[in-house]
Steps between C-alpha positions, in 0.01 A plus 500: 500500500196674649167470335275820488126455460274788419188433714344854566267563203120543534416222267182673378433262211457217766280711724284195591789383709710809562237691688578281800879415437800603296528318171807300596297342767227378259511108516578230258445154645456644846837683507557868411645564155801667656578177670503324172739765353727455798492117467618540141804695606581290809483182296818633338656600832407870513359537843550861591204736408420871529133561462376847400174571684240747438123443485388292797868409562425409864311192383826366327692584832264317712502195266871460513515596868278205572620282228560195716133512627385491129707190442461302815251326719455687838329429838392820669430488864290805556465471868877491567594724209723230345562404136653164396630472140492154346700389184630846462651581161649823369687604181869570502403872411621834627245763429530880523154671476535857401234769513542678168190720521134440406520733183863439393539383147708196389830692452460685820453169697824367360681818582384473861663162557842618369650508846418130547677416179813720531740423202385150443340340197130410566199338338162666462155390412133586538281346771234372267652285234620135495736327254726201459779732395846332556635763748876364498498524118352850519785605737760328287374679188499836690853442609624415148309794353675742729199748496369696795163329483342202341122454462340173431301533175201283450223447233162473674224294336228705354160546662318531167468278189662616172288533183659463153281702266519494120439787255126406487468566870462123558655337796746230358616376833471538875741397772597583845785754512834330573793644700711523177233736361575773758808694565734468796392687820640566843441182706683632810773270653776762471873477592634849582839644588489761773570783247131472385412713802668782328229486236224566743503874531142625577454346837170337593335613174734298293356220284762217466361400159521852359816726537734258684449211251475737205823667582676179572390389156620821338845448660500138379501377864187302485525139405226251424491138606224323281292263692289274288362289788209556729414856622177633628413822685189522724345816366115404537267269669517274195881486530450387864251241414710366215809480726309316767358262245855422385618440856192286584553276192871452562608702200657795683810530280655764732509242789861405462556418862 
């Protein structure tokens, strides 16, 4: 099964980093977050990827085109124009990098890679979120549920504390917001049947999270796989710093490889 990764957005909320690189190339532990996402899938044996490019997509192309250089020691003989690679290592990945347009929205990007999917089932996720979701269990759930699309539902931890206030306007208690205090949200990590392309009808201007998912839900074709484990997007500079701190402390729960 192919894995489609949406990697073309502007990432404006992380402008400190995305002014010079696309968001999926922002690093955690010295490696781009898109690499972490691909490692999650490949640890379960899913090694064929389709990456939807947009903003500064050439940087992602160049990274994977020169992947062995990033991972190996090299000796460069400038005078004789020779390159010797030592201890070369490469992942067992097949990667199709597709230019889906600088201003194309999420649904439009998915529609543009339809020819690379054909009539196959595929997986889909965003290029900026890591999780320890059990991919085989997700796929098994999707198969048993027999819906056109399954979304991984998550309960993010709150960013603000919760006040318990009595009738006299006094704070009786204060505690950090827990995941169970919030509703379920779209955590990415979809499994889709090829028929979902039929729900993308407005071309490049289609937002995947609007009409396509809303109409799939209306037709009772959108299942939810509830993931209660680790999940974290990288929406801001603080998110990047937090993820790097977890990595550096050896507490990166998404590192399942």
